[in-house]
N, C-alpha and C positions, 0 to 999 in steps of 0.2 A: 756174872754180868759184866759187860764191857765198861771201859772207863767212861765212854760217852754216856752210856745209860746211867751210870752212877752219878755223874755230874748233873744230868737232867733231873734225877730224883732229888738230889741235894738242893737244886734250884727251886723245885716245887715245894720242898719242905720249908725252905727259907721264906718263900712267898706266904705259905699258910701260917707260919709262926709269926710273921709280921702283921697279919691281919686278924688274929684271934685275940679275944679278950675274955678272961674267965672261962675258957674252954667253950665259948660260944662263937660260932663263925658268923660274921656279918657278910651277907651275900653281896651287898653293894661294894664292900671293900674288896671281896674276891674278884668281882668283875673288873674293878678299877685296876687291881694289881696285875691281872692277866693282860689287860690292854696295855699297861705300862711295860710289861715284859715283852709284849709283841712289838711295841715301838722300839725298845732297846735292841731287840734282835734284828729288827728291820734295818736300823741304822748301821749296826756293827757288822752284820754278816750277809744279809740278803740283797739289800739295795745297792747296785753297783755304781750308780751315778752320783755325782756331787750335787748337794742341795745348795742352791745359790740364794743369798739374801738380796733384798731389793736394792736397786742402784739409785733409786730416787725416793722422795718422800711418799709419793703416791704409787710406787711400784709394788710388785708382789713377789713372794718367795716362789722359786721354781726349781724343777728338776726334770728328769726324763724317766721313762719306763718303756718296756717292750710290750706291745699289745699281743693278742692271741695269734696274730699273723707274723709275729717276730719283728714288726716295724717299730722303730723308735718314735715315741710320742712325747710331746712336752706337756707338763702338768703344772698348774699354778694355783696359789691360794694366798689369802691376805696375811696369814701368819704361818710360822714354821709348824706349829702344832696342827693347824688346819690342813697343811700340806701332807703331813704324815697320816692324818686321819683319812685322806683320800688314797694314800698309798696302801694302807693296811688291807682293804678288801681285794686289791689287785694281787697281793701275795698270799693272803691267808684264806681266801674263799675260792681259790682257783678250781678246786675239785667240784664244788657246787655250780659255779658259774660255767664251767666247761660243759655241763650237761643242760644248763638252762636255755631253752629255745624260746622264740618269741611267743608261741602259743601258750607256753607255761606262764610267761610273764603277763600275758593278757588276762589269763584266768586269775592270777594272783592279784593283779591290779583291780579286776572286777570285784573280787571279794572285799578289797579295801574300799572301793567306791560305794558298796552297799552300806558301809558303816557311816558314810559322810553325806549321803543324799537322802532326801525324803521322798524322792520320786522313783517308784519301782519301774515306771514306764521308761525312764532314762536308761536303766539297766537293760531292759528289753531291747531298746533301740541300739545300744552298743553291741549286743549279741547279734542282732540282725545285720548291722553294718559289717561286723567281723566275718560272719558267714558269707556275705555276698562278696566282699572285696579282698579279704585277707586269707581265708581258709584254703583257697587253691593257689595262693601265690607262693613264690619262693621264700618270702618273708616268714611264712607260717612255721616252718621247721628250721629256720636259720638260728644258730647259736647267738644269743644276745651280745656276747663279747665280740662277735665277728661282724656286727652290724655297724658300719661306719657311715659317715655323711654321704659319700659318693654313691654307695650301694642304695641307701635310703632315697636319695634324690632321684636316682634312676627308676626305682620302684614306684615312687610317688608320681613321677611324670608319666610312667606307663599306665597307671591306674586312671589318671585324669584323661589321658588320650583314649584308652581302650573303652572306658565307660562313658565317654563324651560328657564329662561332668561340667556343670556350671560352677562358677566360683563359689556360690552358696553351698552347693552339694559337697564340694571338696572341703570347705571349712567345717562342715558337719563331720565328715569322715576322718579328717586329720586329728580331730579331738582325741581319738583312740591312740594314735601314735604319740602325740604330745603328752597325753596322760600317762601312758605306759612308761615312756622313757624318763619323764619327770619322777615317777615313782621309783624307777630303777636307780636313778641318781641318789634319791633320798635314802634308799635301802643300801647304798654303797655297792650295788652290783656293777655299776659303771661310774666313771668319774665325770663325764660330760654328756649332755643331751644331744645326740646326733641330729635331732630335728631342728636345732637352733639355727643352723646354716643352710637348711634345705631350701632350694629355690625351684619354683614351678616355671619351667621354660616353654612348655607347650601351651597352646591356646585353649582357653576354657570354651565350653559350648556357649554360644551367644543366646541369651534369653530375650525374647520379645519384651521390650520395655512396657511396663504397666502404665496405664493412664487412668485419669479420673473416670473415664467412661466405664472401665471394667472394675475399678477398685472402690468406687463410692456410689452412693445413691445421689444423683443430682437433684436440683430443686424440684423439678417436675416429677421425677420418680418418687421422691420423698412425699410429695403432696398426694400422689395417687396411693402410696402405701399407707399413709396416715388415714386417708379416707376409708380404705379397705379395713384397717384395724378398728376404726371407730364403728363401722357397720357391723363387723363380726362381734365386737364386744357388746353392742346394743342388742344383738340377736341372741347371744349365748351367755353373757356375763362371765365369760372365761377370762381369768386374769392373765393368761398367756399372751393375749393380744395387747394388754397394757404393758406387760413386761417388754415386748418388742418395741412398743411406742416410746417408753421411757428411756430405753437404752441409747436412743439417738441423742438423748439429753445428758447421758452419763458417760458413755464411751467405755463401758466395762468389758472385760473379757466375759464371754457368755457363761463360763463356769462361775465367775464372781457374781454375775447377775442373778443366777438361780439359787445362789447360796446366801443371798441377803436375808437378814432377819430384822424384825421391827426394832430390836435394840440397837441396830446400827445407825438409826436416824434419830437419835435422842439429842443430838447437838446441832439442830438446824441453824444455819443452812448447810451444814456439812453432813456428808454421808460417809460412815466409817467402813472401809473395805478391808476385811480382815480374814476372809476364808474363801474357798472355791470348791466347786465340784470337779472331781477328776475321774477318769475312766481307767480302771485297771485292765491293761491290755491282755493279761493272762486269763482273768476270770470274766472280762467284759462287764464288770459291775461298775455302777456309778455311785461314788461315795463323796461326802463332803469332808474336807480336811480343814483344820484350823490354821491355814496359812495360804498365802497367795502364791502365784508362780515364782515371784522373786523373793519369797520368804520374808516379806516386809509388808506391814499394813500402810494404808494411806487414806487421805480424806479427799473426797470429790465434792465440788460445790453443787448443791441442789438449787437450781434456778426455780423461780415461781411456777413455771409450766410443769416441772417435774414434781413439785410439791402437790400441785392440784391433781396430778395423776395418782399419787400415793393416797390422797384423801378419798379417792373413789373405791379403794380396795378394802374390803371387810377384813378385820383382824381375826382370822379363823385358826391361826396357829402361830408358832414361833417364826416360821418363814413368811416372807412377804408374799411371794407368788405361790399360791396353792391351788390345787384342783382336786375336788372330792376328798379333801383331807390329806392329800399327799403333796409333797413338794414337786413343783414343776421342774423338769430336767432340761438340760441343754439341747437334747435331741428334739424335744417338743417345741423349743424356740425355733430351731432350724426348720422344722416341719411347716411352721407358719410362713416363713419366707419362701419355701418351696411351693406351697399352695398359691401364694400371691403371684409368683413368677409364672406358674402354670396358667392362672387366670389371665395374666397379661400377655401370655404367649412369648415370654422372654426367657433368657437363661437365668437360673437361680444365682443370686449373689449371696455368698456365705454369711454366717453370723459375724465373722470377723470384719466384714465390710461395714457393719454398723460402727465399729470402733474406728475404722479409717475415715468414715464419713464425719464422725464427731470431731476428730482431730483436724480434718481438712476444713470443716466449717469454721472452727475456732481460728485457724490460721488465716482463712480468707476474710475474717472479720477483724483481723489485726491483734488477736490475743498473742502476747509474747510467747515465743517458742518454749522457753524454760517453764512457763506456767503450763503449757500443753503437756510437756514432758512429765511434770509432777502429777497432773490429772490422770495420765495414762499409766503411771507407775513405772516408768522407764528409768534405768540408772544412767544411761548415756543419751545425749542429745542426738547422736547419729542414728540410734534406733528410732527415735521419734520422727526424724526426717523421712524415714522409710514408710511412714504412715500418712504423709501429707501429699495430697493430689489436688487437682482442680475440681471442686464439687459443683461448679456452676454450669448452667446450660450454655450452649454456644452463643445465644443472643445475650445472655447476662455477661459472658466473658467479653464479647464484642463491645457492649456498652461500657464496661469497666475500663477497657483499654482506651476506648475513644475519649472517655472522661479524663483519664490520666494524661493523655497526650494532647 
């Protein structure tokens, strides 16, 4: 055996002897010793650049390394140990990283996402977006270590331009890129997220601005709809019509509406929102899950009008809205609005427009925005602002402005 090989074996023996006790090997100690040996080797033999300590109190440790293209890059960290932790994967995972392409990273990230999300539909959506936008792109087979900010910026701008994306569409698509590269940083495949400095320089597709006419039921429309719902309930005693009627007083997601149980209204005047109906995009089944879209419960105020509607409903099961012994589904709620629009000879307004009408009416009546945010179950006020439109008729708007001025 060569002198070099003998020295390596002696070093390994020294490591093992230092971390054994009573002839039992502690695997945690083994891993720590190996990492320390890697750090020592890194500093003494492999890393050619000087490691510089901070020049100010708030400064960071820094050094340089050569990327896969042979270009010198700067790397920084808060402490010397943290800086070395960033350097180790650059030198000791080179063989794996040299073969890792973006499509492999996406699949690895997707497996990780499955463990941290309750929504299978989110995984399906990521797969759909990847197939449409990235599978035929240069990014698909690009080695991860060769993806820098300039390449990524060029590719992102091309996608926005080629697919004429709106700002909202792009924000949905870039979730994959941000997620993949954040994952790669945490796995120490790369040291920095190249998406951090990407700028979109091309113009987004301009979307026709939504208005209250399309996004809400105005006062007259709501009056006509309520009349229709009352007539249909009197004729059929089908609680689906009461479900539609009450949701203009609750502003729930339609999946939350049809998942309501009698136990949720035991603390009047509050209604406890704790679950929702979801559709599995793979099986097309509708199931109730014990969480809401934001994975948090909330309480919505039951006004007297809403309580009077609940009092009309017979308690035939655990769910509030039942038909022939079965829970009413979100699809059945949507069908009511479709039939109403057909009778009126107008375009159908979706179930989500009930929620926007609720928010808009509260805002028009002077309810504080933060209270509306809480009722809707939003984390950010900016999301709530996207639900607020003018729910008044033209004459009501005219009279309000005239009175104000």
